[in-house]
C-alpha positions as CSV (number, residue, x, y, z in Angstrom):
1,M,-52.1,185.5,264.9
2,L,-53.2,188.4,267.1
3,L,-56.3,187.6,269.2
4,G,-57.6,185.1,266.6
5,K,-57.0,187.4,263.6
6,K,-54.3,186.9,261.0
7,R,-52.1,189.9,260.7
8,K,-50.7,191.0,257.4
9,L,-46.9,190.9,257.3
10,G,-44.8,193.9,256.2
11,R,-43.0,194.0,252.9
12,K,-40.5,191.3,252.0
13,I,-36.9,192.2,251.2
14,D,-37.5,191.9,247.4
15,E,-40.3,194.5,247.7
16,I,-38.1,197.2,249.3
17,N,-36.0,199.7,247.4
18,V,-33.2,202.1,248.3
19,G,-34.5,205.6,248.5
20,E,-38.0,204.8,249.9
21,K,-39.1,207.4,252.5
22,L,-41.5,207.7,255.3
23,E,-42.4,210.7,257.5
24,I,-44.2,210.6,260.8
25,T,-45.3,213.4,263.1
26,E,-45.7,212.7,266.8
27,T,-46.8,215.0,269.7
28,I,-45.5,214.0,273.1
29,E,-48.5,214.2,275.5
30,D,-48.7,213.6,279.3
31,K,-50.4,210.3,278.8
32,D,-47.5,209.0,276.6
33,L,-44.9,210.1,279.3
34,L,-47.0,208.5,282.1
35,L,-47.4,205.2,280.2
36,Y,-43.6,205.1,279.5
37,L,-42.6,206.0,283.1
38,G,-45.2,203.6,284.6
39,L,-44.1,200.7,282.3
40,T,-40.4,201.2,283.0
41,D,-40.6,202.4,286.6
42,D,-38.1,205.1,285.6
43,N,-38.3,207.9,288.1
44,N,-35.5,210.1,286.8
45,P,-36.4,213.6,288.2
46,L,-35.1,215.1,284.9
47,Y,-38.2,213.5,283.2
48,I,-40.9,214.3,285.7
49,Q,-40.0,217.0,288.3
50,H,-40.4,220.5,287.0
51,D,-38.8,222.0,290.2
52,Y,-35.6,219.8,289.7
53,A,-35.4,220.4,285.9
54,T,-35.5,224.2,286.3
55,L,-32.3,223.9,288.3
56,T,-30.5,222.2,285.5
57,P,-29.1,223.5,282.2
58,F,-32.2,222.0,280.5
59,K,-34.6,224.3,282.4
60,K,-37.6,222.0,282.0
61,P,-38.4,218.2,282.0
62,L,-37.1,216.1,279.2
63,V,-38.7,213.4,277.1
64,P,-36.7,210.2,277.9
65,Q,-34.5,209.4,274.9
66,I,-35.4,205.7,275.0
67,M,-39.0,206.7,274.6
68,L,-38.1,208.6,271.4
69,T,-36.3,205.4,270.3
70,G,-39.5,203.6,270.9
71,L,-41.3,205.9,268.5
72,I,-38.7,205.0,265.8
73,T,-38.8,201.2,266.4
74,S,-42.6,201.3,266.5
75,A,-42.7,203.0,263.0
76,I,-40.2,200.4,261.7
77,S,-42.4,197.6,263.1
78,K,-45.6,199.1,261.7
79,Y,-44.6,200.7,258.4
80,L,-41.1,200.3,257.1
81,P,-40.8,197.4,256.5
82,G,-43.7,196.6,258.8
83,P,-45.0,193.7,260.8
84,G,-42.7,190.7,261.1
85,S,-39.5,192.7,260.9
86,S,-36.8,192.7,263.5
87,I,-34.2,195.4,264.4
88,L,-30.8,193.8,264.5
89,K,-28.6,196.9,265.3
90,Q,-29.0,200.6,266.0
91,S,-26.9,203.6,266.3
92,I,-28.6,206.8,267.4
93,A,-27.6,210.2,268.7
94,F,-29.8,212.9,270.4
95,P,-28.1,216.2,269.5
96,K,-30.8,218.4,271.2
97,P,-33.2,217.6,274.0
98,V,-36.9,217.1,273.5
99,Y,-39.3,218.6,276.0
100,H,-42.8,217.7,277.1
101,Y,-45.6,218.6,274.6
102,A,-43.1,218.8,271.7
103,T,-44.2,217.9,268.2
104,I,-41.5,216.0,266.4
105,V,-41.2,214.9,262.8
106,L,-39.3,211.7,262.0
107,H,-37.9,211.1,258.5
108,F,-37.1,207.6,257.6
109,E,-35.2,206.5,254.5
110,I,-34.0,203.1,253.2
111,T,-30.3,203.6,252.4
112,N,-29.3,200.0,251.7
113,V,-30.9,196.7,250.8
114,D,-28.7,193.6,251.2
115,T,-30.7,190.6,249.9
116,D,-27.9,188.1,250.5
117,E,-27.9,188.9,254.2
118,H,-31.6,189.7,254.4
119,V,-31.0,193.1,256.0
120,I,-32.0,196.6,255.1
121,T,-30.5,199.9,256.5
122,V,-32.9,202.6,257.6
123,S,-31.6,206.1,258.2
124,V,-33.7,208.2,260.7
125,K,-33.6,212.0,261.3
126,G,-35.9,213.7,263.7
127,Y,-36.7,217.4,264.0
128,D,-38.5,219.6,266.5
129,E,-40.9,222.5,265.9
130,E,-37.9,224.8,265.2
131,K,-36.7,222.4,262.6
132,D,-33.6,221.6,264.8
133,E,-32.3,218.1,264.5
134,I,-33.1,216.1,267.7
135,I,-32.4,212.6,266.4
136,N,-29.9,211.1,264.0
137,G,-29.7,207.4,263.7
138,E,-29.3,204.3,261.6
139,F,-31.0,200.9,262.0
140,E,-30.2,197.6,260.5
141,V,-33.5,195.7,260.1
142,C,-34.4,192.2,259.1
143,P,-37.6,192.4,257.0
144,P,-40.2,189.8,257.5
145,H,-39.5,186.3,256.1
146,T,-42.1,184.5,254.1
147,P,-43.5,182.0,256.6
148,R,-43.3,178.3,255.6
149,S,-46.6,176.5,255.3
150,I,-47.3,174.2,258.2
151,T,-47.8,171.4,255.7
152,A,-44.6,172.1,253.8
153,R,-42.7,169.3,255.4
154,T,-45.5,166.9,256.0
155,F,-44.1,164.1,253.9
156,D,-40.4,164.6,254.6
157,N,-40.2,161.3,256.5
158,F,-41.7,159.2,253.6
C-alpha cells in the first residue's frame, strides 16, 4: 500500500513478450539536477560549475551518469514491467556525454523472457537531440510476483 491506497502491480512474467518496446522522452531541467545533487550530496564540479567545466574537454557541465541510470530504472519500475519489479543486474555504457537542458529519448525493448528463472532482459538505448547514442545498456529484471493472500496459509497448522 502507498499512503492507504492499493497500488496496481506491473505485469507478471507470463504477460510479457520478447519484442515489446517502450519509448520515453525526458528533458533534463535545473530542478532535476538540483534534486539529484541535493539528494546525493555529490558536488563534482564537472556537474555544477560552468567555469570548471569550460576548462575540460567537455566544455560545459555534464548530467551525472547515475542520474541518467535513474531515469532508466524509474521507467522499468513504472512501465516495463512496472510496479513490483526489481532490477537484478545491469550493464550500461555512456558513449557520449549528456549536457544540462538536453532532451533525450530512451528506447526499451524486451529481449528475453525466462519464465523458469522469473527474469526478463530489457535492452536500453538512449539518444540525444542529434540522434547520437548516449546510453547503451542491458538490465535483468524480476517482474512482480503474484502476492499470496494473507489467508492462504491460515489453516496450515490444522
